[in-house]
C-alpha positions as CSV (number, residue, x, y, z in Angstrom):
1,M,39.2,73.9,-21.6
2,K,37.4,74.2,-18.3
3,L,33.7,73.8,-17.4
4,E,33.4,77.6,-16.8
5,S,34.9,78.3,-20.3
6,P,32.6,80.1,-22.7
7,I,30.8,77.9,-25.2
8,T,33.1,79.4,-27.9
9,A,36.0,77.4,-26.4
10,V,34.5,74.3,-28.0
11,K,36.0,73.7,-31.4
12,G,33.6,74.8,-34.2
13,I,31.5,77.3,-32.2
14,G,31.7,80.8,-33.7
15,S,29.9,84.0,-32.7
16,Q,26.7,83.3,-34.7
17,T,26.4,79.8,-33.2
18,E,27.2,81.2,-29.8
19,K,24.1,83.6,-30.1
20,R,21.9,80.6,-31.0
21,M,23.3,78.6,-28.1
22,N,22.5,81.5,-25.8
23,R,18.9,81.4,-26.8
24,I,18.6,77.9,-25.4
25,G,20.3,78.9,-22.1
26,V,23.8,77.6,-23.1
27,Y,26.6,80.1,-22.3
28,T,29.4,77.8,-20.9
29,V,30.8,74.4,-21.5
30,K,29.0,73.2,-18.4
31,D,25.7,74.5,-19.8
32,I,26.0,72.3,-22.9
33,L,26.8,69.2,-20.9
34,L,23.7,69.8,-18.7
35,H,21.5,70.4,-21.8
36,Y,20.1,66.9,-21.8
37,P,18.3,65.3,-24.8
38,R,14.5,65.5,-24.6
39,D,14.1,62.2,-26.4
40,Y,16.0,59.3,-28.1
41,I,15.4,57.5,-31.4
42,A,16.4,54.1,-32.7
43,L,17.2,54.5,-36.3
44,K,14.9,52.8,-38.7
45,A,15.7,49.9,-41.1
46,P,16.5,51.3,-44.6
47,V,13.9,51.1,-47.4
48,R,14.2,51.4,-51.1
49,P,12.7,54.5,-52.9
50,S,10.1,52.3,-54.5
51,E,8.9,51.1,-51.0
52,I,7.9,54.6,-49.9
53,A,4.1,54.9,-49.8
54,A,3.6,58.1,-47.8
55,A,5.4,61.1,-46.3
56,G,7.3,60.5,-43.1
57,L,10.6,59.8,-41.5
58,Y,12.7,57.3,-43.4
59,A,16.2,55.8,-44.0
60,V,16.3,55.5,-47.8
61,E,18.9,53.3,-49.4
62,G,19.7,54.2,-52.9
63,K,22.4,54.7,-55.6
64,A,23.4,58.2,-56.6
65,L,22.1,58.1,-60.2
66,S,24.4,61.0,-61.2
67,A,26.9,63.4,-59.7
68,P,25.3,66.1,-57.4
69,V,24.5,69.4,-59.0
70,L,25.2,72.8,-57.4
71,K,22.5,75.4,-58.2
72,K,22.8,79.0,-57.2
73,T,19.9,81.4,-56.7
74,N,19.9,85.0,-55.6
75,R,19.2,83.9,-52.0
76,M,21.2,80.7,-51.5
77,E,23.2,77.8,-52.9
78,L,21.5,74.4,-53.1
79,V,22.8,70.9,-53.9
80,W,20.5,68.6,-55.8
81,A,20.9,64.8,-56.4
82,S,18.7,62.0,-57.6
83,I,19.0,58.6,-55.9
84,G,17.3,55.3,-56.6
85,D,17.4,51.9,-58.3
86,A,15.7,50.1,-61.2
87,F,12.3,50.3,-59.5
88,G,12.1,53.9,-58.4
89,K,13.9,57.2,-57.5
90,I,13.7,60.1,-55.1
91,E,15.0,63.7,-55.3
92,T,17.3,65.0,-52.5
93,V,18.2,68.6,-51.8
94,W,20.4,70.4,-49.4
95,F,20.3,74.2,-48.7
96,R,23.4,76.2,-48.0
97,M,25.5,73.1,-47.9
98,P,27.7,73.1,-51.0
99,Y,30.3,70.7,-49.4
100,I,27.7,67.9,-49.8
101,R,28.9,67.5,-53.4
102,S,32.1,66.0,-52.2
103,K,30.3,63.4,-50.0
104,I,28.3,61.8,-52.9
105,K,29.8,60.0,-55.9
106,A,27.8,58.9,-58.9
107,G,27.1,55.2,-58.9
108,E,27.8,54.7,-55.2
109,T,25.1,53.5,-52.7
110,Y,24.3,55.4,-49.6
111,I,21.7,55.6,-46.8
112,F,19.9,59.0,-46.7
113,Y,18.1,59.6,-43.3
114,G,15.5,62.4,-43.0
115,R,12.0,63.4,-43.6
116,V,10.3,62.4,-46.9
117,K,7.8,64.8,-48.4
118,E,5.4,64.5,-51.3
119,K,6.4,66.4,-54.5
120,G,4.1,66.2,-57.4
121,R,3.6,62.5,-58.1
122,G,6.8,61.5,-56.4
123,Y,8.7,62.2,-53.2
124,S,11.7,64.3,-52.1
125,M,14.0,64.7,-49.1
126,E,15.3,67.9,-47.7
127,Q,18.6,68.1,-45.8
128,P,18.9,64.3,-45.2
129,E,21.9,63.0,-43.3
130,I,24.2,60.8,-45.5
131,Y,25.8,57.5,-44.4
132,T,27.6,54.6,-46.0
133,K,25.8,51.3,-45.3
134,E,28.5,50.4,-42.8
135,Q,28.2,53.7,-40.9
136,Y,24.5,53.5,-40.7
137,E,24.5,49.9,-39.4
138,E,26.9,50.9,-36.7
139,K,24.8,53.9,-35.8
140,R,21.7,51.7,-35.6
141,K,23.2,49.8,-32.7
142,T,22.9,52.9,-30.5
143,L,20.2,55.3,-29.4
144,Q,20.4,58.7,-31.0
145,P,19.8,61.8,-28.8
146,V,17.1,64.3,-29.8
147,Y,17.6,67.9,-28.4
148,A,15.3,70.8,-28.2
149,K,16.1,73.1,-31.1
150,T,16.0,76.8,-31.8
151,E,16.1,78.6,-35.1
152,G,19.4,77.9,-36.9
153,L,20.5,75.3,-34.3
154,S,19.6,71.7,-35.1
155,S,19.6,68.7,-32.9
156,Q,22.5,67.4,-34.8
157,M,24.5,70.6,-34.2
158,I,23.9,70.3,-30.5
159,A,24.9,66.7,-30.4
160,K,28.1,67.5,-32.3
161,T,29.0,70.3,-29.8
162,V,28.4,67.9,-26.9
163,R,30.7,65.3,-28.4
164,Q,33.4,67.9,-29.0
165,A,33.1,69.1,-25.4
166,F,33.6,65.6,-24.1
167,L,36.7,65.2,-26.3
168,E,38.3,68.4,-25.1
169,L,37.3,68.3,-21.4
170,S,38.8,66.5,-18.5
171,M,36.6,64.3,-16.2
172,A,34.1,65.9,-13.8
173,Y,34.5,65.0,-10.2
174,E,32.3,62.5,-8.3
175,F,30.4,64.1,-5.4
176,L,28.3,61.3,-4.0
177,P,30.0,59.3,-1.2
178,E,31.0,55.8,-2.5
179,S,29.0,54.1,0.3
180,L,25.8,55.9,-0.9
181,R,26.4,55.0,-4.5
182,K,26.9,51.3,-3.7
183,K,23.8,51.3,-1.4
184,E,21.6,52.8,-4.0
185,G,23.1,50.9,-7.0
186,L,24.1,54.2,-8.8
187,C,26.6,54.4,-11.6
188,E,29.6,56.7,-11.6
189,Y,28.8,60.4,-12.4
190,N,31.1,60.7,-15.5
191,F,29.6,57.5,-17.0
192,A,26.1,58.8,-16.4
193,L,26.8,62.2,-18.0
194,R,28.2,60.6,-21.2
195,Q,25.5,57.9,-21.4
196,I,22.6,60.4,-21.0
197,H,23.8,62.1,-24.2
198,F,25.1,59.1,-26.1
199,P,23.8,55.9,-24.7
200,D,25.4,52.6,-25.8
201,D,22.1,50.8,-25.3
202,M,18.9,51.0,-23.4
203,E,20.4,49.5,-20.3
204,C,23.1,52.2,-20.1
205,L,20.5,54.9,-20.7
206,I,18.4,53.6,-17.8
207,L,21.4,53.5,-15.5
208,A,22.5,57.0,-16.5
209,R,19.1,58.5,-16.0
210,K,18.6,56.8,-12.6
211,R,21.9,58.3,-11.4
212,L,21.1,61.8,-12.7
213,V,17.5,61.7,-11.4
214,F,18.7,60.7,-8.0
215,D,21.2,63.6,-8.1
216,E,18.5,66.1,-8.9
217,F,16.2,65.0,-6.1
218,F,19.1,64.5,-3.7
219,L,20.5,68.0,-4.2
220,F,17.1,69.6,-4.2
221,L,16.1,68.0,-0.9
222,L,19.6,68.5,0.7
223,N,19.4,72.2,-0.2
224,M,15.9,72.4,1.2
225,Q,16.8,70.8,4.5
226,L,19.9,73.1,4.9
227,Q,17.7,76.1,4.2
228,K,15.0,74.9,6.6
229,E,17.5,74.8,9.4
230,K,18.2,78.5,8.8
231,K,14.6,79.5,8.6
232,I,13.1,77.6,11.5
233,Q,11.3,79.6,14.2
234,I,11.5,83.1,12.6
235,P,9.5,85.5,14.8
236,N,6.3,86.9,13.3
237,D,6.7,90.7,13.0
238,Y,3.3,91.2,11.3
239,P,0.6,90.7,13.9
240,I,-3.0,90.4,12.8
241,E,-5.1,92.7,15.0
242,N,-8.0,93.5,12.7
243,E,-10.2,90.9,11.0
244,T,-13.2,92.6,9.5
245,V,-12.4,92.6,5.8
246,I,-12.7,88.9,5.2
247,P,-16.2,88.4,6.7
248,Y,-17.3,91.6,4.9
249,V,-16.1,90.4,1.5
250,L,-17.5,86.9,2.1
251,S,-20.9,88.3,2.9
252,H,-20.9,90.2,-0.4
253,L,-19.6,87.5,-2.7
254,P,-22.1,86.2,-5.3
255,Y,-21.3,82.6,-4.3
256,Q,-20.4,80.6,-1.2
257,L,-16.9,79.3,-0.6
258,T,-16.6,75.5,-0.6
259,K,-15.8,73.7,2.6
260,A,-12.3,73.1,1.4
261,Q,-11.7,76.8,0.6
262,K,-13.0,77.7,4.1
263,K,-10.8,75.2,5.8
264,C,-7.7,76.4,3.8
265,L,-8.5,80.0,4.6
266,D,-8.8,79.2,8.3
267,E,-5.5,77.4,8.3
268,V,-3.8,80.4,6.6
269,I,-5.3,83.0,9.0
270,C,-4.3,80.8,12.0
271,D,-0.7,80.6,10.7
272,M,-0.5,84.4,10.3
273,K,-1.6,84.8,13.9
274,Q,1.2,82.5,15.3
275,E,4.4,83.7,17.0
276,T,6.5,82.5,14.0
277,V,6.1,83.4,10.3
278,M,3.9,81.2,8.1
279,Q,5.3,78.9,5.5
280,R,2.4,77.1,3.8
281,L,1.7,75.5,0.5
282,V,-1.9,75.6,-0.9
283,Q,-2.5,72.7,-3.3
284,G,-5.7,73.1,-5.3
285,D,-6.9,71.2,-8.3
286,V,-7.6,73.1,-11.5
287,G,-10.5,75.5,-11.0
288,S,-10.8,74.8,-7.3
289,G,-10.7,78.5,-6.3
290,K,-7.3,79.3,-5.0
291,T,-7.4,82.9,-6.4
292,I,-10.1,84.1,-4.0
293,V,-8.2,82.7,-1.1
294,A,-5.1,84.6,-2.2
295,F,-7.1,87.8,-2.5
296,L,-8.7,87.5,1.0
297,C,-5.2,86.9,2.5
298,M,-3.8,90.0,0.8
299,A,-6.8,92.0,1.8
300,L,-6.3,90.9,5.4
301,M,-2.7,92.0,5.3
302,G,-3.7,95.4,3.9
303,E,-6.3,95.9,6.6
304,N,-3.5,95.4,9.2
305,G,-1.3,97.9,7.4
306,Y,1.1,95.6,5.6
307,Q,2.0,95.2,1.9
308,S,1.5,91.8,0.1
309,A,3.1,90.6,-3.1
310,L,1.8,87.9,-5.5
311,M,4.3,86.6,-8.2
312,A,2.8,84.9,-11.2
313,P,4.8,82.8,-13.7
314,T,3.5,84.7,-16.8
315,E,2.7,88.2,-17.6
316,V,-0.8,87.3,-18.9
317,L,-1.6,85.6,-15.6
318,A,-0.2,88.6,-13.6
319,R,-2.4,91.0,-15.6
320,Q,-5.4,88.9,-15.1
321,H,-4.8,88.8,-11.3
322,Y,-4.3,92.5,-11.3
323,E,-7.6,93.2,-13.2
324,T,-9.5,90.7,-11.0
325,F,-8.1,92.1,-7.7
326,T,-8.7,95.7,-8.9
327,G,-12.3,94.8,-9.8
328,M,-13.0,93.2,-6.4
329,C,-11.5,96.1,-4.5
330,R,-13.8,98.4,-6.4
331,A,-16.9,96.1,-6.1
332,Y,-16.4,95.8,-2.3
333,S,-15.4,99.4,-1.7
334,L,-12.0,98.4,-0.4
335,E,-9.7,101.4,-0.3
336,R,-6.7,99.5,-1.2
337,K,-4.0,100.3,-3.9
338,V,-3.4,97.4,-6.4
339,I,-0.1,97.8,-8.2
340,L,1.0,95.9,-11.3
341,L,4.7,95.4,-12.0
342,T,5.8,93.3,-15.1
343,G,8.7,93.3,-17.5
344,S,6.8,94.8,-20.5
345,L,5.7,98.0,-18.7
346,T,7.3,101.1,-20.1
347,A,10.1,102.8,-18.1
348,R,7.6,105.5,-17.1
349,E,5.0,102.9,-15.9
350,K,7.6,101.1,-13.9
351,R,8.7,104.3,-12.3
352,R,5.1,105.0,-11.3
353,A,4.8,101.5,-9.9
354,Y,8.0,101.9,-7.8
355,E,6.6,105.3,-6.5
356,D,3.3,103.7,-5.6
357,M,5.1,100.9,-3.7
358,Q,6.7,103.6,-1.5
359,M,3.6,105.7,-1.0
360,H,1.2,102.8,-0.1
361,P,2.5,100.7,2.8
362,D,-0.6,98.5,2.6
363,A,-0.8,97.9,-1.1
364,M,-1.4,94.7,-3.0
365,I,1.4,94.3,-5.4
366,I,1.1,91.8,-8.3
367,G,3.7,91.0,-10.9
368,T,6.0,88.6,-12.6
369,Q,9.8,88.1,-12.0
370,A,10.0,91.9,-12.4
371,L,9.1,91.9,-8.7
372,I,12.6,90.6,-7.8
373,Q,14.5,93.2,-9.9
374,E,16.9,95.4,-8.0
375,K,14.9,98.6,-8.4
376,A,11.7,97.0,-6.9
377,F,11.8,98.0,-3.2
378,F,9.1,96.9,-0.7
379,P,9.1,99.1,2.4
380,N,6.5,97.1,4.4
381,L,6.2,93.6,2.9
382,G,4.3,91.2,5.2
383,L,3.1,88.4,2.8
384,V,4.6,86.8,-0.3
385,I,2.5,84.6,-2.5
386,T,3.9,82.6,-5.4
387,D,1.2,81.4,-7.9
388,E,2.1,78.1,-9.6
389,Q,5.1,78.2,-7.4
390,H,6.8,75.2,-9.0
391,R,7.4,77.4,-12.1
392,F,9.9,79.4,-10.1
393,G,13.4,78.3,-9.0
394,V,14.4,78.3,-5.3
395,R,16.6,81.4,-5.9
396,Q,13.7,83.4,-7.5
397,R,11.4,82.7,-4.6
398,E,14.1,83.4,-2.0
399,T,14.9,86.7,-3.7
400,L,11.3,87.9,-3.5
401,V,11.1,86.8,0.2
402,E,14.4,88.7,0.9
403,K,12.7,91.9,-0.4
404,G,10.9,92.0,3.0
405,M,12.0,91.4,6.6
406,H,10.9,87.7,7.0
407,P,7.4,88.0,5.5
408,H,4.8,85.2,5.7
409,I,5.1,82.8,2.7
410,L,2.2,81.3,0.9
411,A,2.8,79.1,-2.1
412,M,0.0,78.0,-4.4
413,S,0.1,75.2,-6.9
414,A,-2.5,73.6,-9.2
415,T,-0.2,70.6,-9.8
416,P,-2.0,67.6,-8.2
417,I,0.8,66.0,-6.1
418,P,-0.1,63.0,-3.9
419,R,0.3,64.0,-0.2
420,T,3.1,61.5,0.4
421,L,5.2,63.1,-2.3
422,A,4.2,66.7,-1.4
423,I,5.4,66.2,2.2
424,I,8.9,65.2,0.8
425,L,9.1,68.0,-1.8
426,Y,7.8,70.7,0.5
427,G,9.0,69.4,3.8
428,D,9.7,73.0,5.0
429,M,6.1,73.9,4.6
430,D,2.7,73.1,6.1
431,I,0.2,71.9,3.4
432,S,-3.4,72.8,2.8
433,V,-5.4,71.1,0.1
434,I,-8.5,72.5,-1.7
435,D,-9.9,69.3,-3.2
436,E,-13.4,70.6,-4.1
437,V,-14.5,72.4,-7.2
438,P,-17.2,75.1,-6.9
439,A,-20.7,73.6,-7.4
440,K,-21.6,75.9,-10.2
441,R,-19.0,74.4,-12.5
442,L,-20.0,71.5,-14.7
443,P,-17.4,68.7,-14.9
444,N,-15.7,68.4,-18.3
445,K,-17.0,65.7,-20.7
446,N,-14.0,63.8,-22.0
447,C,-13.3,61.5,-24.9
448,V,-10.3,59.6,-26.1
449,V,-10.3,58.8,-29.8
450,G,-8.0,57.9,-32.7
451,I,-6.9,60.3,-35.5
452,S,-9.8,59.0,-37.7
453,Y,-12.1,61.1,-35.4
454,R,-10.2,64.3,-36.3
455,K,-12.6,65.7,-38.9
456,T,-15.6,65.0,-36.6
457,A,-13.7,67.0,-33.9
458,Y,-13.1,69.9,-36.3
459,E,-16.8,70.0,-37.0
460,F,-17.7,69.9,-33.3
461,I,-15.3,72.8,-32.7
462,R,-16.9,74.7,-35.5
463,K,-20.4,74.1,-33.9
464,E,-19.2,75.4,-30.5
465,I,-17.6,78.5,-32.1
466,Q,-20.8,79.2,-34.0
467,S,-22.6,79.1,-30.7
468,G,-20.4,81.9,-29.5
469,H,-17.7,79.9,-27.6
470,Q,-14.0,79.4,-28.1
471,A,-11.6,76.5,-28.4
472,Y,-8.0,75.3,-28.0
473,V,-6.0,72.8,-30.0
474,I,-2.8,71.6,-28.3
475,C,0.2,70.2,-30.2
476,P,3.4,68.8,-28.5
477,L,5.8,70.5,-30.9
478,V,6.5,74.1,-31.9
479,E,7.6,73.2,-35.4
480,E,8.2,70.1,-37.6
481,S,10.8,67.8,-36.2
482,E,13.3,65.8,-38.3
483,E,13.3,63.1,-35.7
484,L,9.8,63.0,-34.0
485,E,6.5,62.0,-35.4
486,A,4.2,64.4,-33.7
487,E,1.9,67.4,-34.6
488,N,3.5,70.8,-34.5
489,V,1.9,74.2,-34.0
490,A,3.3,75.9,-37.1
491,D,2.0,73.4,-39.6
492,Y,-1.2,72.7,-37.7
493,T,-2.3,76.4,-37.7
494,K,-2.0,76.4,-41.5
495,K,-3.9,73.1,-41.7
496,L,-6.8,74.5,-39.7
497,G,-6.7,77.7,-41.7
498,D,-7.1,75.7,-44.9
499,Y,-9.9,73.5,-43.3
500,Y,-12.0,76.4,-42.0
501,Q,-11.4,78.6,-45.0
502,G,-11.6,81.9,-43.1
503,S,-14.8,81.1,-41.2
504,V,-12.9,80.8,-37.9
505,R,-10.5,83.4,-36.4
506,I,-7.4,81.3,-35.6
507,G,-4.4,82.3,-33.5
508,C,-1.0,80.6,-32.8
509,L,1.0,80.5,-29.6
510,N,4.2,78.8,-28.5
511,G,6.9,79.2,-25.9
512,K,9.5,80.5,-28.4
513,M,7.6,83.7,-29.0
514,K,8.8,86.9,-27.4
515,P,6.8,87.8,-24.2
516,A,5.1,90.8,-25.8
517,E,3.9,88.6,-28.7
518,K,2.6,85.9,-26.4
519,N,0.8,88.5,-24.3
520,R,-0.8,90.0,-27.5
521,V,-2.1,86.6,-28.6
522,M,-3.4,85.6,-25.2
523,E,-5.1,88.9,-24.7
524,A,-6.7,88.7,-28.1
525,F,-8.0,85.2,-27.2
526,A,-9.3,86.5,-23.9
527,K,-11.2,89.2,-25.7
528,N,-12.6,86.7,-28.2
529,E,-10.8,88.3,-31.1
530,I,-9.3,84.9,-31.6
531,E,-11.8,82.0,-31.6
532,L,-9.5,79.0,-32.0
533,L,-6.1,79.0,-30.4
534,V,-3.5,76.5,-31.6
535,S,-0.8,76.2,-28.9
536,T,1.9,74.2,-27.2
537,T,1.7,73.5,-23.5
538,V,2.6,77.1,-22.9
539,V,-1.2,77.6,-22.1
540,E,-1.0,75.1,-19.3
541,V,-0.6,78.1,-17.0
542,G,-2.4,80.8,-18.9
543,V,-5.2,83.3,-18.9
544,D,-8.6,82.3,-17.5
545,V,-11.1,82.3,-20.5
546,P,-14.5,81.2,-19.2
547,N,-15.8,81.3,-22.8
548,A,-13.6,78.5,-24.0
549,T,-15.5,75.2,-24.0
550,V,-13.4,72.8,-26.1
551,I,-9.8,71.7,-25.9
552,M,-8.5,69.1,-28.4
553,I,-5.1,67.6,-27.6
554,E,-3.1,66.0,-30.4
555,N,-0.7,63.2,-29.6
556,A,-2.2,62.9,-26.1
557,E,-0.2,59.7,-25.6
558,R,3.0,61.8,-25.4
559,F,1.9,63.8,-22.3
560,G,1.8,62.7,-18.7
561,L,-1.6,62.4,-17.2
562,A,-1.0,65.2,-14.7
563,Q,-0.1,67.5,-17.5
564,L,-3.1,66.5,-19.6
565,H,-5.3,67.3,-16.5
566,Q,-3.7,70.7,-16.3
567,L,-4.3,71.3,-20.0
568,R,-7.9,70.4,-19.9
569,G,-8.3,72.8,-16.9
570,R,-8.1,75.6,-19.5
571,V,-11.8,74.8,-20.3
572,G,-14.7,74.3,-17.9
573,R,-14.1,77.6,-16.2
574,G,-17.5,79.1,-17.0
575,S,-21.1,78.0,-16.6
576,A,-21.4,76.3,-20.0
577,Q,-20.7,72.6,-20.6
578,S,-17.1,72.0,-21.7
579,Y,-15.3,69.2,-23.5
580,C,-11.8,67.7,-23.8
581,I,-11.0,65.6,-26.9
582,M,-7.8,63.6,-26.6
583,L,-6.4,62.2,-29.9
584,D,-4.3,59.0,-29.2
585,H,-2.0,58.6,-32.2
586,A,-0.4,55.5,-30.8
587,Q,-3.6,53.5,-30.1
588,S,-1.4,51.0,-28.1
589,R,-2.7,49.0,-25.2
590,E,-0.6,51.0,-22.8
591,S,-1.7,54.4,-24.1
592,K,-5.3,53.4,-24.1
593,R,-5.0,52.2,-20.5
594,R,-3.4,55.4,-19.3
595,L,-5.7,57.8,-21.1
596,E,-8.8,55.9,-20.0
597,I,-8.0,57.0,-16.4
598,L,-8.3,60.6,-17.5
599,N,-11.3,59.9,-19.6
600,H,-13.3,58.7,-16.6
601,S,-12.2,61.1,-13.9
602,N,-11.9,64.9,-13.4
603,D,-10.2,64.5,-10.0
604,G,-6.5,65.6,-10.4
605,F,-5.4,64.0,-7.1
606,F,-7.0,60.7,-8.0
607,I,-5.4,60.9,-11.5
608,A,-1.9,61.6,-10.0
609,G,-2.2,58.6,-7.7
610,E,-3.3,56.3,-10.5
611,D,-0.5,57.6,-12.7
612,L,2.0,56.7,-9.9
613,K,0.8,53.1,-10.0
614,L,1.1,52.9,-13.8
615,R,4.4,54.5,-14.6
616,G,7.7,52.6,-14.2
617,P,11.4,53.7,-13.9
618,G,12.1,52.9,-17.6
619,D,9.1,54.8,-18.9
620,F,10.6,58.2,-19.8
621,F,10.2,58.8,-23.5
622,G,7.1,61.0,-23.2
623,I,7.0,64.7,-22.3
624,R,7.7,65.4,-18.6
625,Q,4.5,66.1,-16.7
626,S,5.2,67.6,-13.4
627,G,6.0,71.1,-14.4
628,D,9.4,72.6,-13.8
629,L,10.0,71.8,-10.1
630,E,13.7,72.6,-10.5
631,F,14.4,69.4,-12.4
632,S,15.8,68.8,-15.9
633,L,15.3,65.0,-16.0
634,A,13.4,63.9,-12.8
635,D,9.7,63.6,-12.8
636,I,8.0,63.2,-9.4
637,Y,5.4,60.8,-10.7
638,Q,7.4,58.3,-12.6
639,D,10.4,58.7,-10.3
640,A,8.4,58.6,-7.0
641,D,10.4,55.7,-5.7
642,V,13.8,57.5,-6.4
643,L,12.4,60.6,-4.7
644,K,11.6,58.7,-1.5
645,R,15.1,57.0,-1.5
646,A,16.8,60.3,-2.1
647,A,14.9,61.8,0.9
648,D,16.0,58.9,3.1
649,A,19.6,59.4,1.9
650,V,19.5,63.1,2.8
651,K,18.1,62.4,6.2
652,E,20.8,59.8,6.9
653,I,23.7,62.0,5.8
654,L,22.6,65.1,7.7
655,E,22.0,63.1,10.9
656,K,25.6,61.8,10.6
657,D,27.2,65.0,9.3
658,P,24.8,68.1,9.6
659,D,27.5,70.6,8.3
660,L,29.0,68.3,5.6
661,R,32.4,68.6,7.2
662,E,33.6,65.0,6.9
663,E,36.2,64.1,4.3
664,E,33.8,61.9,2.3
665,H,31.4,64.8,1.9
666,T,34.0,67.4,0.7
667,N,32.9,67.3,-3.0
668,L,29.2,67.2,-1.9
669,A,29.7,70.4,0.1
670,V,31.2,72.1,-3.0
671,M,28.3,70.9,-5.1
672,V,25.8,72.3,-2.6
673,R,27.5,75.7,-2.6
674,D,27.5,75.8,-6.4
675,S,23.9,74.7,-6.7
676,Q,22.8,77.4,-4.1
677,S,24.6,80.1,-6.1
678,G,22.9,79.3,-9.4
679,G,22.2,75.8,-10.5
680,M,23.7,72.3,-10.5
681,S,27.4,72.1,-10.8
682,L,29.7,69.5,-12.4
């Protein structure tokens, strides 16, 4: 079996499981090895059935009081068994798993691991894992991986597939020079790859993660530097000769730009008038007004006879930009064609968009990744803007740029990255920062509370909705997890429905929904057809709903501060006072300390800097906070020190061997070629 072999080459993977694997981006053996766990759990000490006092995740030790019973219904087969002791018992049930009968013998004692639910006056367990006492004690010595799931594909199934792949596969090659590994104290690659999935202990897990995080930063920065060498000093073929549109629009805006917006706009215009093409990153905190800067730059390009394209990460955001830009062109009498191109357009609508792109050489073109499809042809592309640019891979951004003949590049990001890190990550770009929020916007009022405050929060949300406003509730999980104790969108939506008893229109949103369904929900929320939206972090980059005034975040301790700041940026976008309620389930000293930073500041750049001071290299069991930024494991905040060391290592290697031709860099050169052609290699 080879790394490039299809996932079906792994023993036990049939056509149905293959389809489910495809849904999580796993097509080959290599893909499953790079599908890292999202968390780890240490198995709990067993309890007796009589010791269970509430629903939750348990390891239950009990004797099989009788032989398991197989029951058949029209829909499925289920196995039922009763376990317990002289003081209590609990029911267990397994669906579509008839073979379980052979694993349980009456009178024998086992450990059953899984979620306990209330059933009448007692408790039951569904689909628990079964261990002998010896097996369970052995398993407790190690950390167990938890993988992101999809329908019909459990975390246990993914773990089993990874184990089988390791059994059948030969070793992957080492690509870092030995001298670099020794200098940085990095473990060997094969060891890291195995330990990140199945760590022997915490020390091994930290070693594995340090190596793989270094790899991600190192390869990202190495690729960036190599690409930078190719791009440097590209002539500007899009001269700016007319500059009347910007002062005209500014004189008619119903508000004044902030000093930071004006400075950023001046820097961009200055770049576009240079002899070489612009490559600039605009960093602006949540609600700082990056969109108007993008519009003015695109209007300037149109005035000078060039097309411009803005690529947004979601269809909802692309449509919002389209409607905003169309409205501004109409309001300010700009005779400029605004074109929308997204994946959900009908074939006829796409055909019309393609025709408009040919007929209007000065158009503003707005879309999603549909902009980089083969049929999308830009005859006169002078400016490319990527909104929330860290949501796109290098290849996606490059593909859009390649649609034109060396256009200007403007990347926009609301992720507050401290300047020292931004210079490393975007070393091939000049950086502008919009660090002011328009004066008309009131700062959010924040509070960090325990779960006992939840009912009070529900009533506060009801009051805001009765006043004509809208609200968000954010949960960290899509659905109930066997392994993790955290709120999930599916159950929470039902819980709120029961609480409000139809008096509030509630919607549900998560990243597993099909794009068309996500768009439908977000558009309904934007139109106030949904008053309360229960969602995962998929709304982090979402539609602008000025009418939303409350966001309540469950399990706030599981999110990074930068991500929490992005989430609360969903409210406070109108003139009304807005509120962010963070529910801290842990109530630990550490979680309180971190969340208090957010509680007392609305400045994203200050928060990012403080988060850098707080987080350490072993602190990686929460949800990653710095967006996609190409990385599977690495996080620029908690791994800032590793990022800096990787940058130094790249600089040292390229100074010594700029073309990676030396023998010790042979495998590294292969890795770079593979990563440039579509992702990290093994």
